[in-house]
PALUM-288171 format. One line per 5 residues: number of its first residue (from 1); their letters; for each residue x, y, z of C-alpha. Coordinates in steps of 0.5 Angstrom, whole numbers, plus 2048, in hexadecimal, padded with zeros to 3 digits. Example, Ala and Ser with C-alpha at 12.3 -4.5 7.8 and 13.67 -1.06 7.14 Angstrom:
<atoms>
1> AS> 819 7F7 810; 81B 7FE 80E;
</atoms>
This chain:
<atoms>
1> MIRQL> 7EF 79A 77B; 7F2 79C 781; 7F8 79D 77E; 7F5 7A1 779; 7F2 7A5 77E;
6> FLLFL> 7F8 7A6 783; 7FC 7A8 77C; 7F7 7AD 77B; 7F7 7B0 782; 7FE 7B1 781;
11> VSFSL> 7FE 7B5 77B; 7F9 7B9 77E; 7FD 7BA 784; 803 7BC 780; 7FF 7C1 77C;
16> LAASD> 7FD 7C5 782; 804 7C5 785; 807 7C8 77F; 801 7CD 77F; 802 7CF 786;
21> AKTSS> 80A 7CF 785; 809 7D4 77F; 804 7D8 782; 809 7D8 789; 80F 7DA 784;
26> RPIDT> 80C 7E0 782; 80F 7E7 785; 80A 7EB 789; 80B 7F2 789; 808 7F4 790;
31> VSTLP> 80A 7FB 78F; 806 7FC 789; 800 7F8 78A; 7FF 7FB 791; 7FB 802 791;
36> QETPR> 800 807 793; 7FE 80C 799; 7FE 813 795; 7FE 819 79A; 7F7 81C 79B;
41> FFALD> 7F6 823 797; 7F0 828 798; 7EB 82A 792; 7EC 830 78F; 7E6 833 793;
46> EIPEA> 7E8 830 799; 7EF 834 799; 7ED 83A 79C; 7EA 837 7A2; 7EF 832 7A3;
51> ATEAA> 7F5 837 7A3; 7F1 83B 7A8; 7F1 835 7AD; 7F8 833 7AB; 7FA 83A 7AD;
56> SRLSE> 7F6 839 7B4; 7FA 832 7B5; 801 835 7B4; 7FF 83B 7B9; 7FD 836 7BE;
61> MEKGL> 804 832 7BC; 807 839 7BD; 804 839 7C4; 807 832 7C6; 80E 835 7C4;
66> ETPRE> 80E 83A 7C9; 814 837 7CE; 811 836 7D5; 815 83A 7DA; 816 833 7DD;
71> IQAIE> 81A 832 7D6; 81C 839 7D6; 820 838 7DD; 823 832 7DB; 826 834 7D5;
76> SSLPH> 829 83A 7D8; 82C 836 7DE; 82E 830 7DB; 834 832 7D8; 837 835 7DE;
81> FIRSI> 834 82E 7E2; 838 82A 7DD; 83E 82E 7DE; 83D 82D 7E6; 83C 826 7E6;
86> EKIRK> 842 825 7E1; 846 829 7E7; 843 824 7EC; 844 81E 7E8; 84C 820 7E7;
91> EIVGH> 84D 821 7EE; 84A 81A 7F0; 84E 817 7EB; 854 81A 7EC; 855 817 7F3;
96> DLSSQ> 856 80F 7F5; 84F 80E 7F8; 852 807 7FC; 856 80C 800; 851 811 801;
101> NIKQL> 84D 812 808; 847 810 808; 844 816 80A; 847 819 803; 844 813 800;
106> RQWYE> 83D 814 802; 83D 81B 801; 83F 81A 7FA; 83A 814 7F9; 835 819 7FB;
111> TSMLY> 837 81F 7F7; 837 81A 7F1; 830 817 7F2; 82D 81E 7F3; 831 820 7EC;
116> QRQLE> 82F 819 7E9; 827 81A 7EB; 827 821 7E8; 82A 81F 7E2; 824 81A 7E1;
121> TYGEK> 81F 81F 7E3; 822 823 7DD; 822 81D 7D8; 81B 81B 7DA; 818 823 7D9;
126> LKHRI> 81C 823 7D2; 81A 81C 7D0; 813 81F 7D1; 815 825 7CD; 818 821 7C7;
131> DIYTD> 811 81C 7C7; 80D 823 7C6; 812 825 7C0; 811 81E 7BD; 809 81F 7BD;
136> ILKSL> 809 826 7BA; 80E 824 7B5; 80A 81D 7B3; 804 822 7B2; 808 827 7AE;
141> KEMHE> 80A 822 7AA; 803 81F 7A8; 801 826 7A7; 807 828 7A2; 806 822 79E;
146> SWEAT> 7FE 823 79E; 7FF 82B 79C; 805 829 797; 800 824 793; 7FA 82A 793;
151> KAFAK> 7FF 82F 791; 801 82A 78B; 7F9 828 78A; 7F8 830 789; 7FE 831 784;
156> EQKAP> 7FB 82B 780; 7F4 82D 780; 7F6 835 77F; 7F3 838 785; 7F2 83F 786;
161> EAILQ> 7F8 843 788; 7F5 844 78F; 7F4 83D 790; 7FB 83B 78E; 7FE 841 792;
166> RASNT> 7FA 83E 798; 7FD 837 797; 804 83A 796; 804 83E 79C; 801 838 7A1;
171> VAHIE> 807 834 79E; 80C 839 7A0; 809 83A 7A7; 809 833 7A8; 811 832 7A6;
176> AMQKR> 812 838 7AA; 80F 835 7B0; 813 82E 7AF; 819 832 7AF; 818 835 7B5;
181> VKKAY> 816 82F 7B9; 81C 82B 7B6; 820 830 7B9; 81D 830 7C0; 81E 828 7BF;
186> NKTLT> 825 828 7BD; 826 82D 7C3; 823 829 7C8; 826 822 7C5; 82D 825 7C6;
191> YIDMI> 82B 827 7CD; 829 820 7CE; 82F 81D 7CB; 833 822 7D0; 82F 81F 7D6;
196> SGESR> 830 818 7D4; 837 818 7D3; 838 81B 7DA; 833 817 7DD; 837 811 7DA;
201> QFGTM> 83E 813 7DD; 83A 815 7E4; 837 80E 7E4; 83E 80B 7E3; 841 810 7E9;
206> TTALE> 83B 80E 7EE; 83C 807 7ED; 843 808 7EF; 841 80C 7F5; 83C 806 7F7;
211> EALAK> 841 801 7F6; 846 805 7FA; 841 807 800; 83F 7FF 800; 846 7FD 801;
216> RGMEL> 847 802 806; 841 800 80A; 843 7F9 80A; 84A 7FC 80E; 846 7FE 814;
221> LTFDH> 84A 7F9 818; 850 7FC 816; 855 801 819; 854 806 814; 858 80C 818;
226> PPIFE> 85D 80B 81D; 85C 80C 825; 859 812 827; 85F 814 82C; 864 812 826;
231> SLSKE> 860 817 821; 860 81C 826; 867 81C 827; 868 81D 820; 863 822 81E;
236> KIHPV> 861 828 822; 85A 82A 823; 857 830 81F; 850 832 822; 84F 838 81D;
241> SYLFE> 851 834 817; 84B 82F 81A; 846 834 81B; 847 837 814; 846 830 811;
246> SAGAV> 840 82F 815; 83D 835 812; 83F 833 80C; 83B 82C 80D; 835 82F 80F;
251> REIVK> 835 834 809; 836 82D 805; 830 82A 808; 82B 82F 807; 82E 830 800;
256> QARFF> 82D 829 7FE; 826 829 801; 824 82F 7FD; 828 82C 7F7; 824 825 7F7;
261> YTSNT> 81D 828 7F9; 81D 82E 7F3; 820 828 7EE; 819 824 7F0; 814 829 7EF;
266> SALYA> 80E 825 7ED; 80F 821 7F3; 810 827 7F7; 80A 82A 7F5; 806 823 7F7;
271> HMGTT> 809 823 7FD; 808 82B 7FF; 800 82A 7FD; 7FF 824 801; 803 828 807;
276> LLLGF> 7FE 82E 806; 7F8 829 806; 7FB 826 80D; 7FC 82D 80F; 7F5 82F 80E;
281> LMLFL> 7F2 829 812; 7F6 82A 817; 7F4 832 818; 7ED 82F 817; 7EE 82B 81D;
286> YVRHR> 7F2 831 821; 7EC 836 81F; 7E7 831 821; 7EB 82F 828; 7EC 836 82A;
291> RGKLF> 7E4 837 829; 7E2 831 82D; 7DF 82E 827; 7E4 828 826; 7DF 823 829;
296> PVNDE> 7D8 823 82B; 7D9 821 832; 7DF 823 837; 7E3 81C 837; 7EA 81D 83B;
301> KVQGS> 7ED 816 838; 7EB 81A 831; 7EE 820 833; 7F4 81D 835; 7F6 81A 82F;
306> VFFVE> 7F5 820 82A; 7FB 824 82E; 7FE 825 826; 7F8 829 824; 7FB 82F 829;
311> HPLAA> 801 82F 824; 7FE 82F 81D; 804 831 819; 809 82D 81D; 805 826 81C;
316> TVLLA> 804 828 815; 80C 828 814; 80C 822 817; 807 81E 813; 80A 822 80D;
321> VLIVP> 811 81F 80E; 80E 818 810; 80B 818 808; 811 81A 805; 813 813 803;
326> LFYPE> 80D 812 7FF; 80F 818 7FA; 817 817 7FB; 818 810 7FB; 81F 811 7FA;
331> RPVSV> 822 816 7FE; 82A 818 800; 82C 817 807; 82D 81E 808; 826 820 806;
336> GQFNT> 824 81B 80B; 827 81E 810; 824 825 80E; 81D 822 80E; 81F 81F 815;
341> IVALS> 821 826 818; 81B 829 815; 817 824 819; 81B 825 81F; 819 82C 81F;
346> ALLVI> 812 82B 81F; 812 825 824; 816 82A 829; 80F 82E 829; 80B 828 82A;
351> IHRIV> 80F 825 82F; 80E 829 835; 806 827 836; 808 820 836; 80F 81E 83A;
356> TPEIR> 811 820 841; 817 826 842; 81B 820 844; 81A 81C 83D; 81B 823 83A;
361> RYIYL> 822 824 83C; 824 81E 838; 820 81F 832; 823 826 831; 82A 823 832;
366> LTALF> 829 81D 82D; 826 823 828; 82D 826 829; 830 820 828; 82D 81E 822;
371> LLNVV> 82E 825 81F; 836 825 821; 836 81E 81D; 833 820 817; 838 826 817;
376> QAHIV> 83E 821 819; 83C 81C 813; 83E 821 80E; 844 823 810; 84A 820 80D;
381> EAQNE> 851 824 80E; 851 825 815; 851 81E 817; 854 81F 81E; 850 824 821;
386> ARLVW> 84A 820 81E; 84C 819 822; 84C 81D 828; 845 820 827; 843 819 825;
391> LLMAL> 846 816 82C; 843 81B 830; 83D 81A 82D; 83D 813 82F; 83F 814 836;
396> IMLAA> 839 819 837; 834 815 834; 837 80F 838; 836 813 83F; 830 815 83D;
401> SLRLM> 82D 80E 83B; 830 80C 842; 82C 811 846; 826 810 842; 826 809 844;
406> RKNGP> 827 809 84B; 823 805 850; 81E 80C 851; 81F 80F 84A; 81A 812 846;
411> LHHPG> 81A 80B 842; 817 807 848; 810 80B 848; 80A 806 848; 806 80B 843;
416> YSAEI> 80A 80A 83D; 806 808 837; 808 802 833; 80D 805 82E; 811 808 834;
421> RFFIR> 811 801 837; 813 7FE 831; 819 804 831; 81B 802 839; 81C 7FA 836;
426> LAPLL> 821 7FD 831; 824 801 836; 829 7FD 839; 82D 7FD 831; 82E 804 832;
431> PLILV> 834 804 837; 837 7FE 833; 837 802 82C; 83A 808 82F; 83F 804 833;
436> LSAGA> 841 801 82C; 841 807 829; 846 80B 82D; 84A 805 82E; 84B 805 826;
441> NIVGA> 84C 80C 826; 852 80B 82B; 855 805 828; 854 808 820; 84E 805 81D;
446> VNLSV> 84B 80B 81C; 847 809 816; 844 804 81B; 843 809 821; 840 80E 81C;
451> KLLSS> 83B 809 819; 838 807 820; 838 80D 823; 835 811 81D; 830 80B 81C;
456> LITSL> 82E 80B 824; 82D 813 824; 828 813 81E; 825 80C 820; 823 810 826;
461> ILFMV> 821 816 823; 81C 812 81E; 819 80F 824; 818 815 827; 815 818 821;
466> FIILA> 810 811 820; 80E 811 827; 80B 818 826; 808 816 81F; 805 810 822;
471> RIFRG> 802 814 827; 7FF 819 822; 7FC 813 81E; 7F9 810 825; 7F6 817 826;
476> LIVMF> 7F3 818 81F; 7F0 810 820; 7ED 812 827; 7EB 819 824; 7E7 815 81E;
481> VRRRS> 7E4 80F 821; 7E2 812 828; 7DF 818 824; 7DB 814 81F; 7D9 80F 825;
486> IESKH> 7D6 815 828; 7D3 819 822; 7D1 813 81E; 7CA 810 81F; 7CB 809 81C;
491> LLREY> 7D3 808 81F; 7D2 803 825; 7D6 806 82A; 7D9 800 82D; 7DD 7FF 827;
496> AHQIQ> 7E0 806 827; 7E6 803 82C; 7E7 7FD 828; 7E8 801 822; 7ED 806 825;
501> NYLTF> 7F1 800 828; 7F1 7FD 821; 7F3 803 81D; 7F8 805 823; 7FB 7FE 822;
506> VANFF> 7FC 7FF 81A; 7FF 806 81B; 804 804 820; 806 7FD 81D; 808 801 816;
511> LMAYW> 80B 807 819; 80F 802 81E; 811 7FE 818; 813 804 814; 817 806 819;
516> LFLVL> 81B 7FF 81A; 81C 7FF 813; 81F 806 813; 824 804 819; 826 7FD 815;
521> KQFDL> 828 802 80F; 82C 807 814; 830 801 817; 831 7FE 810; 82D 7F8 812;
526> LYYME> 828 7F8 80D; 82C 7F4 808; 82D 7EE 80C; 826 7EE 80F; 823 7ED 808;
531> NGWQK> 828 7E8 806; 827 7E4 80C; 820 7E5 80B; 820 7E3 805; 824 7DD 806;
536> LMSVS> 81F 7DB 80C; 819 7DC 807; 81D 7D7 802; 81D 7D1 806; 818 7CC 804;
541> WKIGE> 817 7C4 805; 813 7C0 801; 80C 7BC 804; 80A 7B7 7FF; 809 7BB 7F9;
546> VVVSV> 808 7C2 7FC; 80E 7C6 7FD; 80E 7CB 803; 812 7D0 805; 813 7D5 80B;
551> GAIVD> 811 7DB 807; 80B 7D7 805; 809 7D6 80C; 80A 7DD 80E; 805 7DF 808;
556> FVLVL> 800 7D9 80B; 801 7DC 812; 800 7E3 80F; 7FA 7E2 80B; 7F6 7DF 811;
561> VLTWF> 7F8 7E5 815; 7F6 7EA 810; 7F0 7E5 80F; 7EE 7E6 816; 7EF 7ED 816;
566> FTRFI> 7EA 7EE 810; 7E5 7EA 813; 7E5 7EE 819; 7E5 7F4 815; 7DF 7F2 811;
571> TIILD> 7DB 7F0 817; 7DC 7F7 81A; 7DA 7FA 814; 7D4 7F6 813; 7D2 7F8 81A;
576> LELFS> 7D4 7FF 819; 7D1 801 813; 7CC 7FC 811; 7C8 7F9 817; 7C8 7FF 81B;
581> RYEFP> 7C5 803 815; 7C0 7FE 813; 7BB 7FA 816; 7BC 7F3 815; 7B8 7ED 818;
586> RGVPA> 7BA 7EA 81E; 7C0 7E5 81D; 7C1 7E7 816; 7C7 7EB 817; 7CA 7E6 81B;
591> AIQMI> 7C9 7E1 815; 7CC 7E6 810; 7D2 7E7 815; 7D3 7DF 815; 7D3 7DF 80E;
596> VRYLI> 7D8 7E4 80C; 7DC 7E2 811; 7DC 7DB 80E; 7DD 7DD 808; 7E3 7E2 809;
601> ITTGV> 7E6 7DC 80E; 7E5 7D7 808; 7E8 7DB 803; 7EF 7DD 807; 7EF 7D6 809;
606> VFALT> 7EF 7D4 802; 7F4 7DA 800; 7F9 7D8 805; 7F9 7D1 803; 7FB 7D3 7FD;
611> VLGVR> 800 7D8 7FF; 803 7D2 803; 803 7CE 7FC; 7FD 7C9 7FD; 7F9 7C9 7F6;
616> LTDLS> 7F2 7C9 7F6; 7F2 7C1 7F4; 7F6 7BF 7FA; 7F0 7C3 7FE; 7EB 7BE 7FB;
621> IIAGA> 7F0 7B8 7FE; 7F0 7BC 804; 7E8 7BD 804; 7E8 7B5 803; 7EC 7B3 809;
626> LGVGI> 7E8 7B8 80D; 7E1 7B5 80B; 7E4 7AE 80D; 7E7 7B1 814; 7E0 7B4 815;
631> GFGLR> 7DC 7AE 813; 7E1 7AA 819; 7E2 7AF 81E; 7DF 7B6 81D; 7D8 7B5 81C;
636> NIMAN> 7D6 7B8 822; 7DA 7BF 820; 7D7 7BF 819; 7D0 7BE 81D; 7D1 7C4 821;
641> FVSGL> 7D4 7C8 81B; 7CE 7C6 817; 7C9 7C8 81C; 7CC 7CE 81E; 7CB 7D0 816;
646> LLVFE> 7C4 7CE 817; 7C3 7D2 81D; 7C6 7D8 819; 7C1 7D7 813; 7BB 7D4 817;
651> RPVQQ> 7BC 7D9 81D; 7B8 7D5 822; 7BD 7D8 827; 7C0 7DE 826; 7C6 7E2 82A;
656> GDVVE> 7C2 7E6 830; 7BD 7E0 831; 7BA 7DE 837; 7BB 7D6 837; 7BA 7D0 83A;
661> VDGIF> 7BD 7CA 838; 7BE 7C3 83B; 7BD 7C6 842; 7C2 7CC 841; 7BE 7D3 841;
666> GDVQK> 7C2 7D9 83F; 7C3 7DF 839; 7C7 7DD 833; 7CD 7E1 832; 7D0 7DE 82C;
671> IGVRA> 7CE 7D9 827; 7D5 7D6 825; 7D8 7D1 81F; 7D7 7CB 824; 7D3 7CD 82A;
676> TTIKT> 7CF 7D3 82D; 7D1 7D6 833; 7CB 7D7 839; 7CC 7DC 83F; 7C8 7D9 844;
681> YDGSE> 7C5 7DE 84A; 7C9 7DC 84F; 7CF 7DE 84B; 7D2 7D8 848; 7D3 7D7 840;
686> VIVPN> 7D1 7D0 83E; 7D4 7CE 837; 7CE 7CA 833; 7D0 7C6 82D; 7CC 7C9 827;
691> ADFIT> 7C9 7C2 825; 7C5 7C2 82C; 7C1 7C8 829; 7BF 7C4 824; 7BD 7BD 826;
696> KEVIN> 7BB 7BF 82D; 7B5 7C3 830; 7B7 7CA 831; 7B3 7CF 834; 7B4 7D6 831;
701> WTLSS> 7B0 7DB 836; 7B1 7E1 831; 7B1 7DE 82A; 7AB 7E3 827; 7AB 7E7 82D;
706> KSRRV> 7AF 7E9 833; 7A8 7E9 837; 7A8 7E4 83D; 7A2 7E2 841; 7A3 7E1 848;
711> KMHYK> 79F 7DC 84D; 79F 7DD 854; 79B 7D9 859; 798 7DC 860; 794 7D9 866;
716> VAFGN> 790 7DC 86B; 78C 7DA 871; 785 7D8 871; 780 7DE 873; 783 7E3 86E;
721> SPKRV> 77F 7E5 869; 781 7E3 862; 77F 7E9 85E; 783 7ED 863; 789 7E9 862;
726> IDIIR> 789 7EA 85B; 788 7F1 85B; 78E 7F2 860; 792 7EE 85C; 791 7F1 855;
731> SAIEK> 792 7F8 858; 798 7F6 85B; 79A 7F3 854; 798 7FA 850; 79C 7FE 854;
736> HPGIR> 7A3 7FB 851; 7A6 7FF 84B; 7A9 7F8 848; 7A3 7F5 847; 79F 7F5 840;
741> KEPAP> 798 7F8 840; 796 7F4 83A; 795 7EE 83B; 792 7F0 841; 794 7ED 847;
746> KVLFE> 78F 7E8 84A; 78E 7E5 851; 78A 7DF 851; 787 7DB 857; 788 7D4 856;
751> GYGDY> 784 7D1 85D; 786 7CE 863; 78A 7C9 867; 78A 7C6 86E; 78C 7CD 871;
756> YLEFT> 78D 7D2 86C; 78A 7D6 866; 78E 7D5 860; 78F 7DB 85A; 793 7DB 854;
761> VYFWV> 796 7E2 851; 798 7E3 84A; 79C 7E9 847; 7A1 7EA 841; 7A8 7EE 841;
766> DEKLL> 7AC 7EF 83C; 7B3 7EF 840; 7B6 7EE 847; 7B1 7E8 848; 7B4 7E6 84F;
771> DIKSE> 7B5 7ED 852; 7AD 7EF 850; 7AB 7E8 853; 7AE 7E9 859; 7AC 7F0 85A;
776> TAIDI> 7A5 7EF 858; 7A5 7E9 85E; 7A7 7EE 863; 7A2 7F3 861; 79D 7EE 861;
781> YEALT> 79F 7EB 868; 79F 7F2 86B; 798 7F4 868; 795 7EE 86A; 798 7EF 871;
786> NAGIE> 796 7F6 872; 78F 7F4 86F; 78F 7EF 876; 78E 7E9 871; 790 7E4 875;
791> MPVPY> 795 7DE 873; 793 7D7 873; 796 7D3 878; 796 7CB 878; 792 7C7 87D;
796> SRVTY> 791 7C0 87F; 78A 7BD 881; 78B 7B7 886; 785 7B2 887; 785 7AD 88C;
801> ENPRK> 781 7A6 88B; 77F 7A2 891; 782 7A7 896; 784 7A3 89D; 783 7A6 8A3;
806> LP> 789 7A8 8A7; 78A 7A6 8AE;
</atoms>
């Protein structure tokens, strides 16, 4: 039976398999089975309205075909531009780059980069135009297919002649528009092909120039020229040719700067707009300063910090030069030199206000040397004349630096800012660099000499510009913070100086870091610094299963520092913008601050450990080990920590309260993580563990109210009227302004002793308890004395028993 069932199962399975094979072997014509997408056509009654709509769309497309002025300028100037760059390319390729002067190589490289960027700009704009043409052609294709179908449908339906004519005219208009767009498309595509070919050839040439410059840059320590005396003996000096080449260098710098900015029109417009905004800001500050409305009150410190307001145009130019990298990330050297010259023209206007005449002379000298340095960098032919000028510049700077750093020189003024003191620390390097530059020029290492001297002059000029910018930023910060602290009701003035210092530190830090970056770039040390830094950061070692690197440690420390700064910032913001605006119960602001501070610190520490390479699973192990340590040796610390949290949330003791705990009496200065600081009235500060406030008896004199009752005892001699004494004491108490009227002071007669009548005085005060108590005691004593109330004098009565008669 089982065997028969098994055979029946096999037969059934075979039949099913044969049926599936037959079905699968049948050919399927997917094209014939799937419905084809036919062009949409319009019904006969829809044709007039659809034709009108199509004519409107074609009119809009025709407007879109109008070539913008920018594209017209490209199309008109591109052939001449292509011929110019072909001429330049042939000139460069026709020379042996390995034998060319480094100045010539640098000049060719900058020129090629300018033209390369211009080609890229043209290509991007024309490609955008191609995208527009492509979209128009796609829409025209869909319209053409639809109206061809409509035309065929109208003929099939034997539509009226007017309808047929309308459909035929629409098709003709669409075809005419397609021809126009296709013609413009092909024309633009031809220009793109021209640009692509030239850009490829220019890229190859630029790469070759980069390699030649890099190779020559590595040859700074070689003698690339004969010694200066030997060179002068072979060739005569021609001052006239030197002057002509200098004038040509000036024209070349202006030409390259103009070409660069006009070829980056979008960035130029954004830069000009930002500069105008800065100009309006400076003009606004200048007008308010002239009218005496810049500050609500006359603050000499603030007035001295905003010197730049008196020169709004110069300050605007300096700020405009500073933001150049935001709009032009890549700039040729000549453009950077042009920008620095523009900044110097503004700087010399401002410099009169902040430097002494003696320092001013050195600044003028440095400015003249920088201008000469810019011109010298573009001189290729008059090499002997240029070498003599370089040597003369080095010697002049050497003499000026030695005179500047003499013992009683201008740099030894005690009142200089932190930036100037930073420069004074680096000043001893100046004579060393200048001596090396002059010596290298004399022996024939001209490239090294020019590199040292040019980089030094440029670095000093940039430092001078950045000093002025730092002072401008400092003035803006002081002006904003001081003005806001004076005008705003919710801004706490005690934070004004702290905020000012923080913002000034951040501004100075970034400016000095940017200056150091530019200095390293000038001396061609940035590449080596980056490589060295990367190698240092990649050093790592394994601790258990965790791999720790130097870079991770640096990131760990950086995250902790940023966490600390962010915690301080949030604390200040809470004080300024939240707690000073709204009313909170006593102690709530401190609790909120502590919670926020602990959350930020905890998050920062966890993130720092994650950056270090410690996983969250490893933190559980650390937490377990920490729990064991707490159980054995950190019980007191954890008890104090938990007690501190209880103090913050339960608020039995708050900052500013007057408390007495374990014999210590004073004001609560700070409730910390582990302990609370109490300042006693004798001036000492006592650190009390937080657990003492939870486990011991604490007297809080100001928990619910700052009012405190004073109790004083007075004694007078027998024979005085108690009622009269009470009236005199009450009258003396009521005259003191620091004693509260409610509850009213009380003077009670307590009874009498062996030789006195005793009185007790009760009154309430809100502050200065000890002072008021002393002053009141003096007032009561003087009032009793003036009233003739006698003070008690103790006496003793001696009684003799069984007296004997003396002989």
